[in-house]
Steps between C-alpha positions, in 0.01 A plus 500: 500500500785740569622452139164588348574879467836418341340261250230758435758772421694271267179404321405864453849582372488230233142579410564873465833483322470590136633273232714621217298711261518487121613862502796412721608222264461732202709769670770246580502381138531856371777577747693189398456589133625851567801378697583236239498752215849627423567870461630491143270700272760567228603135462140374518387756243776392264400135551143597414617648170717193431203269561284717272770473233515121535125486448518720191792296369289182535220671306726616218669160483158334467408722203843471336612851581792640689501703817764730641510495877512821702860607558641520851531878470138543399386266780697703753367831372141374476506366853663811643225699332227274640640504853517879505168550316208664676333160519781325689708770669297507822505122540758323712769302322338180626161602357664591167681166497178318577317677217770422245527144625127443440541594138830316461339181628200548273720536189708199602190287552362603159829392341530174699148378419524592133252788499753730334535272198122459467361854525537785255724791591199721579340224707824462702498868590129482588563187710775682688266787582204285604684212670298395807814351654702821463208712621448282808873508570508880470207526740702293749798734458285796599341310787841418651587867507163583658381683190179422321463528127182525297442259213523781246844603633669159471547511120697822543782295655528252213798539269319561171261752646795693641678495164183609315443787742858613452562529873 
């Protein structure tokens, strides 16, 4: 009988303690993604352009044409311009890296699965702008930096939209 209050308190403690919430798991996942992302926007941007070139090369090879890859100098200049553009300049290096990595991975996947050799040139550019995988990845990049982005803003961060806008 003298242990009854003690057992009662322990029971209340276990009953009232809150389990792990979905939001907590999501925050942990985002934090781990943020911490695992390197801070290398220039290198990741140049890899993105290389992967885009490999995709275009696969396309031109499939139609019997030739393709000249982007030179190292142009890659460097293009990426320096992107990183300092109004779109990216206020982002952290990790967020920039994450954004470029999303697109780099998307181009690599398109090449690896043969999409680049199957679509027309115009369709490849359209697929890069509307890629659900790249868009979802970009949304995650913004979430890890505690920024939200509207659906209509995401395409602004995709390589061909940036080039077309001349930013």
